[in-house]
Residue frames as a rotation matrix with the C-alpha (Angstrom) as fourth column:
MET 1
0.251 0.478 0.842 3.38
-0.131 0.878 -0.460 13.27
-0.959 0.005 0.283 7.34
TYR 2
-0.810 -0.577 0.099 4.49
-0.029 0.208 0.978 11.54
-0.585 0.790 -0.185 4.18
SER 3
0.350 0.921 -0.170 2.30
-0.274 -0.073 -0.959 11.98
-0.896 0.382 0.227 1.12
MET 4
-0.218 -0.389 0.895 2.53
0.702 0.575 0.421 10.26
-0.679 0.719 0.148 -2.24
GLY 5
-0.277 0.042 -0.960 1.05
-0.204 -0.979 0.016 13.38
-0.939 0.200 0.280 -3.77
PHE 6
-0.274 0.234 0.933 -0.87
0.830 0.548 0.107 11.94
-0.486 0.803 -0.344 -6.72
SER 7
0.668 0.689 0.281 -2.32
0.740 -0.574 -0.350 15.41
-0.079 0.441 -0.894 -7.37
MET 8
0.163 -0.676 -0.719 0.95
0.278 -0.668 0.691 17.36
-0.947 -0.312 0.079 -7.15
SER 9
-0.545 -0.444 -0.712 1.32
-0.411 -0.598 0.688 19.68
-0.731 0.667 0.143 -10.18
ASP 10
-0.320 0.490 0.811 -1.49
0.676 0.718 -0.166 17.84
-0.663 0.495 -0.561 -11.99
ASN 11
0.695 0.610 -0.380 -2.71
0.197 -0.671 -0.715 21.13
-0.691 0.422 -0.587 -13.48
ASP 12
0.118 -0.753 -0.648 0.70
-0.777 -0.476 0.412 21.76
-0.618 0.455 -0.641 -15.03
ILE 13
-0.731 -0.406 0.549 0.90
-0.074 0.846 0.527 18.18
-0.678 0.345 -0.649 -16.24
ASN 14
0.111 0.881 0.461 -2.58
0.587 0.316 -0.745 18.32
-0.802 0.353 -0.482 -17.79
GLN 15
0.557 0.036 -0.830 -1.40
-0.451 -0.826 -0.338 21.17
-0.697 0.562 -0.444 -19.99
LYS 16
-0.520 -0.807 -0.281 0.92
-0.738 0.258 0.623 18.65
-0.430 0.532 -0.730 -21.66
LYS 17
0.175 0.725 -0.666 -2.09
-0.935 0.335 0.120 16.61
0.310 0.602 0.736 -22.84
VAL 18
-0.772 -0.378 0.512 -1.85
-0.567 0.773 -0.284 13.65
-0.289 -0.509 -0.811 -20.52
ILE 19
-0.235 0.672 -0.702 -3.75
-0.660 0.420 0.623 10.72
0.714 0.610 0.345 -21.95
ARG 20
0.711 0.462 -0.530 -3.38
0.034 0.730 0.683 8.27
0.703 -0.503 0.503 -19.12
LYS 21
-0.070 -0.665 0.744 -1.76
-0.928 -0.229 -0.293 7.72
0.365 -0.711 -0.601 -15.75
GLU 22
0.633 0.258 -0.730 -0.77
-0.190 0.966 0.177 4.22
0.750 0.026 0.661 -14.70
VAL 23
0.502 -0.504 0.702 0.81
-0.751 0.148 0.644 2.33
-0.428 -0.851 -0.305 -11.82
GLU 24
0.657 -0.361 -0.662 3.72
-0.371 0.610 -0.700 0.26
0.657 0.705 0.267 -13.08
ILE 25
0.850 -0.418 0.321 6.19
-0.108 0.459 0.882 -2.19
-0.516 -0.784 0.345 -11.54
SER 26
0.480 -0.794 -0.373 9.89
-0.599 0.014 -0.801 -2.24
0.641 0.608 -0.469 -12.27
THR 27
0.993 -0.120 -0.009 12.14
0.098 0.759 0.643 -5.01
-0.071 -0.639 0.766 -10.97
ILE 28
0.306 -0.951 0.049 15.75
-0.921 -0.309 -0.236 -4.79
0.240 0.027 -0.970 -9.85
SER 29
0.848 -0.053 -0.527 17.54
0.039 0.999 -0.039 -8.13
0.528 0.012 0.849 -10.08
ASN 30
0.223 -0.809 -0.544 20.21
0.834 0.447 -0.324 -9.23
0.505 -0.382 0.774 -7.60
PHE 31
0.414 0.005 0.910 19.73
-0.261 -0.957 0.124 -6.22
0.872 -0.289 -0.396 -5.34
VAL 32
-0.126 -0.524 -0.842 21.97
0.790 0.461 -0.405 -6.09
0.601 -0.716 0.356 -2.25
TYR 33
0.716 0.375 0.589 20.98
-0.087 -0.789 0.608 -4.09
0.692 -0.487 -0.533 0.82
GLU 34
-0.293 -0.881 -0.372 23.83
0.522 0.178 -0.834 -3.12
0.801 -0.439 0.408 3.12
LYS 35
0.658 0.583 -0.476 22.88
0.693 -0.222 0.686 -2.32
0.294 -0.781 -0.551 6.69
PRO 36
0.184 -0.605 0.775 24.35
-0.049 -0.793 -0.607 1.00
0.982 0.074 -0.175 7.83
LEU 37
-0.032 -0.265 -0.964 26.11
0.979 0.184 -0.083 1.67
0.199 -0.947 0.253 11.12
VAL 38
0.423 0.289 0.859 24.98
0.204 -0.954 0.221 4.95
0.883 0.081 -0.463 12.64
SER 39
-0.049 -0.490 -0.870 27.11
0.997 0.028 -0.072 6.74
0.060 -0.871 0.487 15.24
ILE 40
0.940 0.328 0.090 27.29
0.310 -0.936 0.168 10.22
0.140 -0.130 -0.982 16.76
ASP 41
0.074 -0.975 0.208 30.49
0.655 -0.110 -0.747 12.18
0.752 0.192 0.631 16.33
GLU 42
-0.535 -0.406 -0.741 32.05
0.843 -0.322 -0.432 14.69
-0.062 -0.855 0.514 18.77
ASN 43
-0.976 0.206 0.074 29.88
-0.188 -0.963 0.193 17.45
0.111 0.175 0.978 17.32
GLY 44
-0.484 0.836 0.260 26.68
-0.190 0.190 -0.963 15.56
-0.854 -0.515 0.067 18.02
GLU 45
0.011 0.451 -0.892 26.09
-0.981 -0.168 -0.097 14.86
-0.194 0.877 0.441 14.34
PRO 46
0.594 0.242 0.767 25.01
-0.186 0.969 -0.161 11.41
-0.782 -0.047 0.621 13.10
GLN 47
-0.246 -0.722 -0.647 27.53
-0.933 -0.005 0.360 9.60
-0.263 0.692 -0.672 10.93
VAL 48
0.802 0.548 0.237 26.77
-0.425 0.803 -0.417 6.63
-0.419 0.234 0.877 8.70
THR 49
-0.330 -0.905 -0.269 29.40
-0.921 0.246 0.301 4.00
-0.206 0.347 -0.915 7.92
TYR 50
0.770 0.532 -0.353 29.36
-0.609 0.778 -0.155 0.48
0.192 0.335 0.923 6.52
ARG 51
0.362 -0.630 0.687 31.26
-0.346 0.593 0.727 -2.63
-0.866 -0.501 -0.003 7.50
THR 52
-0.399 -0.602 -0.692 33.69
-0.883 0.049 0.466 -4.00
-0.247 0.797 -0.551 4.99
ASN 53
-0.780 0.165 -0.603 32.27
-0.116 0.909 0.400 -7.49
0.615 0.382 -0.690 5.37
GLY 54
-0.724 0.562 -0.401 28.89
0.686 0.521 -0.508 -8.60
-0.076 -0.643 -0.762 6.61
ASN 55
-0.359 0.721 -0.593 25.48
0.194 -0.563 -0.803 -7.00
-0.913 -0.404 0.062 7.14
LYS 56
-0.738 0.131 -0.662 24.62
-0.659 -0.350 0.665 -7.44
-0.145 0.927 0.345 3.47
ILE 57
-0.186 0.781 0.596 21.21
-0.029 0.602 -0.798 -8.79
-0.982 -0.166 -0.089 2.54
PRO 58
-0.977 -0.166 -0.134 20.82
-0.140 0.021 0.990 -10.08
-0.161 0.986 -0.043 -1.03
ILE 59
0.009 0.999 0.036 17.39
-0.236 0.037 -0.971 -9.76
-0.972 0.000 0.236 -2.67
LYS 60
-0.517 -0.280 0.809 17.08
0.579 0.582 0.571 -11.79
-0.631 0.764 -0.138 -5.84
LYS 61
-0.481 0.431 0.763 14.23
0.652 -0.405 0.640 -9.72
0.585 0.806 -0.086 -7.28
LEU 62
-0.623 0.244 -0.743 13.12
0.519 -0.581 -0.627 -6.39
-0.585 -0.776 0.235 -5.83
PRO 63
-0.155 0.643 0.750 9.90
0.895 -0.231 0.383 -5.00
0.419 0.730 -0.539 -7.34
LEU 64
-0.753 -0.069 -0.655 9.32
0.385 -0.853 -0.353 -1.25
-0.534 -0.517 0.669 -7.06
LEU 65
0.140 0.913 0.383 6.14
0.973 -0.054 -0.226 0.68
-0.186 0.404 -0.896 -7.84
HIS 66
-0.796 -0.314 -0.517 5.82
0.232 -0.948 0.218 4.03
-0.558 0.054 0.828 -9.55
ILE 67
0.417 0.908 -0.038 3.21
0.422 -0.230 -0.877 6.19
-0.805 0.349 -0.479 -11.27
VAL 68
-0.731 -0.633 0.256 3.80
0.487 -0.220 0.845 7.08
-0.479 0.742 0.469 -14.90
TRP 69
0.275 0.750 -0.602 2.09
-0.084 -0.605 -0.792 9.83
-0.958 0.269 -0.103 -16.89
TYR 70
-0.511 -0.397 0.762 1.83
0.684 0.350 0.640 9.21
-0.521 0.849 0.093 -20.67
GLY 71
-0.488 0.275 -0.829 1.03
-0.432 -0.901 -0.044 11.69
-0.759 0.336 0.558 -23.43
ASP 72
0.515 0.827 -0.223 -1.01
-0.567 0.133 -0.813 11.37
-0.643 0.546 0.537 -26.62
LYS 73
0.482 -0.420 -0.769 1.90
-0.706 0.333 -0.625 9.79
0.519 0.844 -0.136 -28.49
ASN 74
0.900 -0.058 -0.433 2.63
0.269 0.855 0.443 7.35
0.344 -0.515 0.785 -25.68
ASN 75
-0.045 -0.949 0.311 5.53
0.138 -0.314 -0.939 9.56
0.989 0.001 0.145 -24.64
LEU 76
0.027 -0.041 -0.999 6.62
0.969 0.246 0.016 9.69
0.245 -0.969 0.046 -21.01
ILE 77
0.360 0.184 0.915 5.67
0.096 -0.982 0.160 12.97
0.928 0.030 -0.371 -19.34
ARG 78
0.081 -0.292 0.953 6.33
-0.916 -0.399 -0.045 12.25
0.394 -0.869 -0.300 -15.69
TYR 79
0.094 -0.152 -0.984 7.61
0.196 0.972 -0.132 9.46
0.976 -0.181 0.121 -13.47
GLN 80
-0.013 -0.043 0.999 7.04
-0.858 -0.513 -0.033 9.31
0.514 -0.857 -0.030 -9.71
PRO 81
-0.669 -0.256 -0.697 8.09
0.069 0.913 -0.402 6.47
0.740 -0.318 -0.593 -7.39
LEU 82
0.579 0.798 0.171 5.60
-0.250 -0.026 0.968 5.39
0.776 -0.603 0.184 -4.72
ASP 83
-0.307 -0.915 0.262 8.15
-0.547 -0.056 -0.835 5.78
0.779 -0.400 -0.483 -1.96
MET 84
-0.186 0.266 0.946 6.04
-0.960 0.156 -0.233 4.54
-0.209 -0.951 0.226 0.95
VAL 85
0.870 0.490 -0.048 4.99
-0.482 0.829 -0.284 1.43
-0.099 0.271 0.957 -0.97
ASN 86
0.472 -0.774 -0.423 8.59
-0.156 0.399 -0.904 0.72
0.868 0.492 0.068 -1.95
GLU 87
-0.404 -0.566 0.719 9.71
-0.807 -0.150 -0.571 1.20
0.432 -0.811 -0.396 1.65
PHE 88
0.356 0.636 0.685 7.10
-0.846 0.531 -0.054 -1.39
-0.398 -0.560 0.727 2.68
LEU 89
0.930 -0.025 -0.367 8.35
-0.203 0.797 -0.569 -3.89
0.306 0.604 0.736 0.09
LEU 90
-0.011 -1.000 0.001 11.95
-0.357 0.003 -0.934 -3.35
0.934 -0.011 -0.357 1.22
SER 91
-0.234 -0.017 0.972 10.92
-0.971 -0.047 -0.234 -3.82
0.050 -0.999 -0.005 4.84
LYS 92
0.785 0.577 0.225 9.30
-0.582 0.812 -0.050 -7.17
-0.211 -0.092 0.973 4.04
ALA 93
0.717 -0.574 -0.395 12.50
0.039 0.599 -0.800 -8.37
0.696 0.558 0.452 2.41
ILE 94
-0.216 -0.922 0.322 14.98
-0.277 -0.258 -0.925 -6.92
0.936 -0.290 -0.200 4.92
ASP 95
-0.466 0.062 0.882 13.13
-0.875 -0.183 -0.449 -7.15
0.133 -0.981 0.140 8.24
ASP 96
0.389 0.755 0.527 10.77
-0.785 0.571 -0.240 -10.07
-0.483 -0.321 0.815 7.64
GLY 97
-0.569 -0.731 0.377 12.99
-0.407 0.648 0.644 -12.13
-0.715 0.212 -0.666 5.33
VAL 98
0.526 0.804 0.278 10.31
-0.048 0.354 -0.934 -12.50
-0.849 0.478 0.225 2.66
LEU 99
-0.494 -0.800 0.341 11.93
0.244 0.248 0.937 -13.95
-0.834 0.547 0.073 -0.46
GLU 100
-0.612 0.363 0.702 9.07
0.774 0.092 0.627 -13.50
0.163 0.927 -0.337 -2.93
LEU 101
-0.616 0.327 -0.716 7.59
0.187 -0.823 -0.537 -9.99
-0.765 -0.465 0.446 -3.18
GLY 102
-0.978 0.161 0.133 5.85
0.112 -0.137 0.984 -10.35
0.177 0.977 0.116 -6.53
THR 103
-0.233 0.961 -0.147 2.37
0.847 0.275 0.455 -10.96
0.478 -0.019 -0.878 -5.13
ASP 104
0.039 0.201 -0.979 2.59
0.774 -0.625 -0.097 -8.01
-0.631 -0.754 -0.180 -2.73
ALA 105
-0.793 -0.396 -0.463 3.76
0.032 -0.786 0.617 -5.75
-0.608 0.475 0.636 -5.55
GLN 106
-0.826 0.533 0.184 0.96
0.309 0.156 0.938 -6.91
0.471 0.832 -0.293 -7.84
GLY 107
-0.025 0.857 -0.514 -1.62
0.988 0.100 0.118 -6.45
0.152 -0.505 -0.850 -5.09
LEU 108
-0.083 -0.057 -0.995 -0.50
0.516 -0.856 0.006 -2.92
-0.852 -0.513 0.100 -4.26
ALA 109
-0.970 -0.211 -0.123 -0.29
-0.008 -0.476 0.880 -2.01
-0.244 0.854 0.460 -7.95
HIS 110
-0.510 0.856 0.085 -3.89
0.658 0.324 0.680 -3.23
0.555 0.402 -0.728 -8.29
TYR 111
0.138 0.571 -0.809 -4.99
0.954 -0.296 -0.047 -1.17
-0.266 -0.765 -0.586 -5.28
PHE 112
-0.333 -0.321 -0.886 -3.29
0.234 -0.939 0.252 2.06
-0.913 -0.123 0.388 -6.31
SER 113
-0.963 0.160 0.218 -4.63
0.204 -0.098 0.974 1.66
0.178 0.982 0.062 -9.84
PHE 114
-0.079 0.971 -0.224 -8.04
0.932 0.152 0.329 1.55
0.354 -0.182 -0.917 -8.16
VAL 115
0.016 0.008 -1.000 -7.17
0.661 -0.750 0.005 4.79
-0.750 -0.661 -0.017 -6.33
LEU 116
-0.870 -0.395 -0.294 -6.22
0.037 -0.648 0.761 6.46
-0.491 0.651 0.579 -9.62
ASP 117
-0.679 0.687 0.258 -9.50
0.545 0.237 0.804 5.32
0.491 0.687 -0.536 -11.20
LYS 118
0.183 0.754 -0.631 -11.45
0.979 -0.200 0.045 6.85
-0.092 -0.626 -0.774 -8.33
GLN 119
-0.305 -0.368 -0.879 -9.57
0.332 -0.906 0.264 10.11
-0.893 -0.211 0.398 -8.78
VAL 120
-0.989 -0.007 0.149 -10.43
0.147 -0.219 0.964 10.14
0.025 0.976 0.218 -12.50
GLU 121
-0.214 0.976 -0.031 -14.11
0.860 0.203 0.468 9.65
0.463 0.074 -0.883 -11.62
TRP 122
0.192 0.244 -0.951 -13.93
0.797 -0.604 0.006 12.51
-0.573 -0.759 -0.310 -9.12
ASP 123
-0.696 -0.540 -0.474 -12.17
0.165 -0.762 0.626 14.83
-0.699 0.357 0.620 -11.59
ALA 124
-0.847 0.423 0.322 -14.90
0.373 0.041 0.927 14.15
0.379 0.905 -0.192 -14.16
GLU 125
0.053 0.948 -0.313 -17.67
0.934 0.063 0.351 14.95
0.353 -0.311 -0.883 -11.66
TYR 126
0.561 0.133 -0.817 -16.30
0.632 -0.706 0.320 18.05
-0.534 -0.696 -0.480 -9.95
ASP 127
0.479 -0.384 0.789 -15.14
0.505 -0.615 -0.606 21.32
0.718 0.688 -0.101 -11.45
GLU 128
-0.336 -0.729 -0.597 -12.30
0.920 -0.119 -0.374 22.90
0.201 -0.675 0.710 -9.49
GLU 129
-0.808 0.013 0.589 -13.79
0.049 -0.995 0.089 26.35
0.587 0.101 0.803 -10.01
TYR 130
0.010 0.928 0.372 -17.11
-0.640 -0.280 0.716 25.40
0.768 -0.245 0.591 -8.42
PHE 131
-0.115 -0.100 -0.988 -15.87
0.457 0.878 -0.142 22.86
0.882 -0.468 -0.055 -5.88
ASP 132
0.299 0.293 0.908 -17.21
-0.672 -0.611 0.419 23.54
0.677 -0.736 0.014 -2.39
PRO 133
-0.622 -0.659 -0.422 -15.15
-0.197 0.654 -0.730 21.77
0.757 -0.371 -0.537 0.31
ILE 134
-0.692 0.424 0.585 -18.02
-0.677 -0.097 -0.730 22.12
-0.252 -0.900 0.354 2.80
TYR 135
0.281 0.947 0.155 -20.66
-0.743 0.316 -0.590 20.30
-0.608 0.051 0.792 0.75
ASP 136
0.642 -0.053 -0.765 -18.75
-0.651 0.489 -0.581 18.35
0.404 0.871 0.279 -1.90
ASP 137
0.940 -0.325 0.103 -16.85
0.238 0.842 0.485 15.11
-0.244 -0.431 0.869 -1.37
PRO 138
0.352 -0.886 -0.304 -13.07
-0.643 -0.464 0.609 15.55
-0.680 -0.019 -0.733 -1.18
ARG 139
0.379 -0.321 -0.868 -10.85
-0.807 0.345 -0.480 14.11
0.454 0.882 -0.129 -3.89
PRO 140
0.999 0.037 -0.029 -10.03
-0.019 0.887 0.462 10.46
0.043 -0.461 0.887 -3.06
GLU 141
0.171 -0.982 0.075 -6.56
-0.830 -0.185 -0.527 9.93
0.531 0.028 -0.847 -1.63
TRP 142
0.097 -0.211 -0.973 -4.77
0.136 0.971 -0.197 6.85
0.986 -0.113 0.123 -0.31
ASN 143
-0.656 -0.503 -0.563 -4.02
0.613 0.081 -0.786 8.54
0.440 -0.861 0.255 3.03
THR 144
-0.868 0.472 0.155 -7.21
-0.489 -0.759 -0.430 10.55
-0.085 -0.449 0.890 3.65
PHE 145
-0.791 0.571 -0.222 -10.42
0.492 0.808 0.324 8.80
0.364 0.147 -0.920 4.63
PRO 146
-0.269 0.794 0.544 -14.02
-0.427 -0.605 0.672 10.04
0.863 -0.051 0.502 5.04
ARG 147
-0.538 0.133 0.832 -15.79
-0.831 0.080 -0.550 9.50
-0.140 -0.988 0.067 8.35
ASN 148
0.582 0.803 0.126 -18.24
-0.737 0.587 -0.336 7.06
-0.344 0.102 0.933 6.77
LYS 149
-0.141 -0.713 0.687 -16.50
-0.290 0.693 0.660 3.68
-0.947 -0.106 -0.304 6.51
GLN 150
0.306 0.339 0.890 -18.24
0.618 0.640 -0.456 2.65
-0.724 0.690 -0.014 3.30
GLU 151
0.999 0.023 -0.029 -16.92
-0.005 -0.699 -0.715 5.76
-0.036 0.715 -0.699 1.56
ARG 152
0.314 -0.949 0.036 -13.28
-0.607 -0.171 0.776 4.97
-0.730 -0.265 -0.630 2.39
LEU 153
0.206 -0.295 -0.933 -11.18
-0.948 0.176 -0.265 3.65
0.242 0.939 -0.243 -0.46
THR 154
-0.803 -0.566 0.183 -10.06
-0.595 0.767 -0.239 0.62
-0.005 -0.301 -0.953 1.53
TYR 155
-0.387 0.747 0.540 -13.64
-0.092 0.552 -0.829 -0.60
-0.917 -0.371 -0.145 2.04
GLN 156
0.542 0.561 -0.626 -14.63
-0.658 -0.180 -0.731 0.22
-0.523 0.808 0.271 -1.52
TYR 157
-0.214 -0.707 -0.674 -11.64
-0.932 0.354 -0.074 -1.75
0.291 0.613 -0.735 -2.76
ARG 158
-0.837 -0.067 0.543 -12.51
-0.337 0.845 -0.415 -4.70
-0.431 -0.530 -0.730 -0.52
ASP 159
0.101 0.966 0.237 -16.08
-0.157 0.251 -0.955 -4.79
-0.982 0.059 0.178 -1.83
GLY 160
0.504 0.072 -0.861 -14.94
-0.832 -0.227 -0.506 -4.35
-0.232 0.971 -0.055 -5.43
ILE 161
-0.496 -0.774 -0.394 -12.31
-0.833 0.552 -0.035 -7.08
0.245 0.311 -0.918 -5.33
LYS 162
-0.628 0.390 0.673 -14.78
-0.204 0.752 -0.626 -9.39
-0.751 -0.531 -0.393 -3.59
GLN 163
0.473 0.856 -0.211 -17.22
-0.398 -0.007 -0.917 -8.86
-0.786 0.518 0.338 -6.46
LEU 164
0.135 -0.515 -0.846 -14.47
-0.979 0.061 -0.194 -9.66
0.151 0.855 -0.496 -8.99
ALA 165
-0.857 -0.454 0.244 -13.89
-0.501 0.846 -0.184 -12.95
-0.122 -0.280 -0.952 -7.18
ILE 166
-0.219 0.868 0.446 -17.61
-0.154 0.421 -0.894 -13.76
-0.964 -0.264 0.041 -7.11
GLU 167
0.663 0.492 -0.564 -17.88
-0.565 -0.165 -0.808 -13.11
-0.491 0.855 0.169 -10.85
GLY 168
0.684 -0.442 0.580 -14.86
0.496 0.865 0.076 -15.29
-0.536 0.236 0.811 -11.53
ILE 169
0.899 -0.381 0.217 -12.83
-0.067 -0.607 -0.792 -12.42
0.434 0.697 -0.571 -12.99
LEU 170
-0.073 -0.913 0.401 -10.24
-0.807 -0.182 -0.562 -12.78
0.587 -0.364 -0.723 -10.24
ALA 171
-0.117 -0.029 -0.993 -9.32
0.261 0.964 -0.059 -15.98
0.958 -0.266 -0.106 -8.44
LYS 172
0.850 0.524 0.054 -10.47
0.068 -0.210 0.975 -16.07
0.522 -0.826 -0.214 -4.82
THR 173
0.494 -0.741 -0.454 -6.97
0.842 0.280 0.460 -16.82
-0.214 -0.610 0.763 -3.58
THR 174
-0.421 -0.648 0.635 -5.61
0.791 -0.604 -0.093 -13.86
0.444 0.463 0.767 -5.57
ALA 175
0.273 0.618 0.737 -8.29
0.074 -0.777 0.625 -11.56
0.959 -0.116 -0.258 -4.16
ARG 176
0.948 0.062 -0.313 -7.38
0.305 0.107 0.946 -12.56
0.092 -0.992 0.083 -0.60
GLN 177
0.098 -0.991 -0.090 -3.66
0.983 0.083 0.163 -12.13
-0.154 -0.105 0.983 -1.29
TYR 178
-0.317 -0.159 0.935 -4.19
0.523 -0.851 0.033 -8.67
0.791 0.500 0.353 -2.78
MET 179
0.638 0.635 0.436 -6.30
-0.045 -0.534 0.844 -7.62
0.769 -0.558 -0.312 0.18
SER 180
0.768 -0.432 -0.473 -3.69
0.625 0.347 0.699 -8.97
-0.138 -0.832 0.537 2.57
SER 181
-0.250 -0.900 0.358 -1.02
0.940 -0.315 -0.134 -6.87
0.234 0.303 0.924 0.82
VAL 182
-0.023 0.337 0.941 -3.11
0.136 -0.932 0.337 -3.71
0.990 0.136 -0.024 1.20
VAL 183
0.925 0.379 -0.028 -3.72
0.050 -0.050 0.997 -4.40
0.376 -0.924 -0.065 4.89
GLY 184
0.442 -0.840 -0.315 -0.03
0.882 0.344 0.320 -5.12
-0.161 -0.419 0.894 5.42
PHE 185
-0.299 -0.533 0.792 0.90
0.692 -0.693 -0.205 -1.86
0.657 0.486 0.576 3.73
TYR 186
0.320 0.492 0.810 -1.35
-0.175 -0.809 0.561 0.24
0.931 -0.321 -0.173 5.96
LYS 187
0.939 -0.073 -0.336 -0.14
0.340 0.346 0.875 -1.58
0.053 -0.935 0.350 9.07
HIS 188
0.002 -0.997 0.073 3.40
0.993 -0.007 -0.119 -0.69
0.119 0.073 0.990 8.02
CYS 189
-0.168 0.007 0.986 2.38
0.259 -0.964 0.051 2.97
0.951 0.264 0.160 7.67
LEU 190
0.796 0.529 0.293 0.92
-0.160 -0.283 0.946 2.94
0.584 -0.800 -0.140 11.17
ARG 191
0.699 -0.606 -0.379 4.07
0.701 0.481 0.526 1.35
-0.137 -0.634 0.761 12.60
GLN 192
-0.277 -0.835 0.475 6.12
0.891 -0.409 -0.199 4.09
0.361 0.368 0.857 10.93
GLY 193
-0.601 0.046 -0.798 4.13
0.576 -0.667 -0.472 6.72
-0.554 -0.744 0.375 12.80
ILE 194
-0.904 0.365 0.222 1.86
-0.032 -0.576 0.817 7.90
0.426 0.732 0.532 9.98
ARG 195
-0.661 0.727 -0.183 -1.44
0.316 0.049 -0.948 9.08
-0.680 -0.685 -0.262 11.41
PHE 196
-0.737 0.500 0.455 -4.61
0.498 -0.053 0.866 9.17
0.456 0.865 -0.210 9.35
ASN 197
-0.721 0.536 0.438 -7.56
-0.618 -0.784 -0.059 11.49
0.312 -0.313 0.897 9.86
ASN 198
0.474 0.776 0.416 -9.72
-0.856 0.518 0.009 8.34
-0.209 -0.360 0.909 10.06
PRO 199
-0.235 -0.642 0.730 -8.46
-0.422 0.744 0.519 4.75
-0.876 -0.186 -0.446 10.31
PRO 200
-0.588 -0.037 -0.808 -8.13
-0.802 0.155 0.576 2.85
0.104 0.987 -0.121 7.01
PHE 201
-0.014 0.625 -0.780 -9.88
-0.127 0.773 0.622 -0.12
0.992 0.108 0.069 8.64
GLN 202
0.460 0.267 0.847 -10.91
-0.857 -0.113 0.502 -1.47
0.230 -0.957 0.176 12.04
PHE 203
-0.671 -0.687 -0.279 -8.95
-0.527 0.707 -0.472 -4.01
0.521 -0.170 -0.837 14.03
GLU 204
0.492 0.870 0.038 -10.83
-0.717 0.380 0.584 -7.01
0.493 -0.315 0.811 15.38
THR 205
-0.628 -0.583 0.516 -10.20
-0.766 0.581 -0.275 -9.78
-0.139 -0.568 -0.811 17.88
VAL 206
0.249 0.679 -0.690 -11.48
-0.750 0.586 0.307 -13.18
0.613 0.441 0.655 16.75
ASN 207
-0.089 -0.191 0.978 -11.88
-0.845 0.534 0.028 -16.08
-0.527 -0.824 -0.209 19.18
ILE 208
-0.018 0.003 -1.000 -10.98
-0.738 0.675 0.016 -19.48
0.675 0.738 -0.010 17.70
HIS 209
0.308 0.195 0.931 -12.13
-0.825 0.542 0.160 -22.62
-0.474 -0.817 0.328 19.55
PHE 210
0.074 -0.348 -0.935 -10.30
-0.720 0.629 -0.291 -25.88
0.689 0.695 -0.204 18.86
GLU 211
0.880 0.284 -0.381 -10.10
-0.029 0.832 0.554 -29.36
0.475 -0.476 0.740 20.32
ALA 212
0.496 -0.698 0.517 -7.61
-0.863 -0.330 0.382 -29.58
-0.096 -0.635 -0.766 23.17
SER 213
-0.276 -0.692 -0.667 -4.78
-0.627 0.655 -0.421 -32.07
0.728 0.303 -0.615 23.35
ALA 214
0.312 0.412 -0.856 -5.11
0.221 0.845 0.487 -35.28
0.924 -0.341 0.173 25.35
SER 215
-0.502 -0.608 -0.616 -3.04
0.738 0.070 -0.671 -33.83
0.451 -0.791 0.414 28.21
SER 216
-0.804 0.240 0.544 -5.47
-0.321 -0.945 -0.058 -30.95
0.500 -0.221 0.837 28.74
MET 217
-0.835 0.547 -0.062 -8.22
0.305 0.365 -0.880 -31.05
-0.458 -0.754 -0.471 31.36
LYS 218
-0.108 0.810 -0.577 -10.52
-0.446 -0.558 -0.700 -29.15
-0.888 0.182 0.421 28.98
ALA 219
0.264 0.304 0.916 -12.20
0.602 0.690 -0.402 -30.59
-0.754 0.657 -0.001 25.91
TYR 220
0.530 -0.046 0.847 -11.67
0.754 -0.431 -0.495 -27.40
0.388 0.901 -0.193 23.91
GLN 221
-0.226 -0.645 -0.730 -9.30
0.768 -0.579 0.274 -24.48
-0.599 -0.499 0.626 24.08
ARG 222
0.832 0.536 0.146 -9.61
0.529 -0.686 -0.499 -20.92
-0.168 0.492 -0.854 22.86
LYS 223
-0.346 -0.938 -0.029 -7.12
0.842 -0.324 0.432 -18.74
-0.414 0.125 0.902 21.03
GLN 224
0.614 0.513 -0.599 -7.47
0.250 -0.847 -0.468 -15.05
-0.748 0.138 -0.649 20.23
VAL 225
-0.249 -0.627 0.739 -6.39
0.947 0.001 0.320 -13.85
-0.202 0.779 0.593 16.80
HIS 226
0.004 0.187 -0.982 -6.03
0.115 -0.976 -0.185 -10.14
-0.993 -0.112 -0.025 16.06
THR 227
-0.465 -0.045 0.884 -7.29
0.865 0.188 0.465 -9.32
-0.188 0.981 -0.048 12.59
THR 228
-0.877 0.197 -0.439 -9.15
-0.235 -0.972 0.033 -6.58
-0.420 0.132 0.898 10.68
ASP 229
0.105 0.974 0.200 -12.57
0.064 0.194 -0.979 -6.15
-0.992 0.115 -0.042 9.10
MET 230
-0.033 -0.210 -0.977 -10.92
-0.923 -0.368 0.110 -6.29
-0.383 0.906 -0.182 5.66
ARG 231
-0.668 -0.229 0.708 -11.38
-0.102 0.971 0.218 -10.04
-0.737 0.073 -0.672 5.40
ILE 232
-0.382 0.545 -0.746 -12.95
-0.904 -0.054 0.424 -11.32
0.190 0.837 0.513 2.20
LYS 233
-0.362 0.335 0.870 -15.46
-0.465 0.744 -0.480 -13.97
-0.808 -0.578 -0.113 3.18
């Protein structure tokens, strides 16, 4: 299973006096993705080639997310791409034909900043030397979820971003867009075969009733929409 590994080598990094850890976005302009052609040679090995012309997808602006560790003099200590997030953004551009990825990138940067904040809170509360995995809460991770839904980062983020919208700190449309980006990211992970110990959210089926057309024998018709319980009402 793929892991972003926020905690990898953190003890070694902390020895370098890390002051802060942030999620940042870098943008590649005029990025061109070239679709590969995969074939199997006589030895049964996969070979990748590219066509001279065609199968090229231009992306005007490709945002990519990464975590950056800064020291006490604002010096860069470590840089780590969020590969799974970046794969999701690429998939939206290449497979879905989405031209504007800025909102998705901003939403996921907001969410993973929230994850980092939760990890800082956990680190301040628990001492590694006295941590008991049987009784103490595990360190928050984007891909590991407690059994209790309200303790999962996805639900905590939903409730937190909803409160920001209620208080007027974040526009309601922005809150919904950010939440939609987070849901889309986890759906992408599931489609890629990543399995979580507990689901990041629950899927729901919503029945929508609407007035039927004049040619219908029924006054109203019903349509089923598959959604999640991450909606911000």
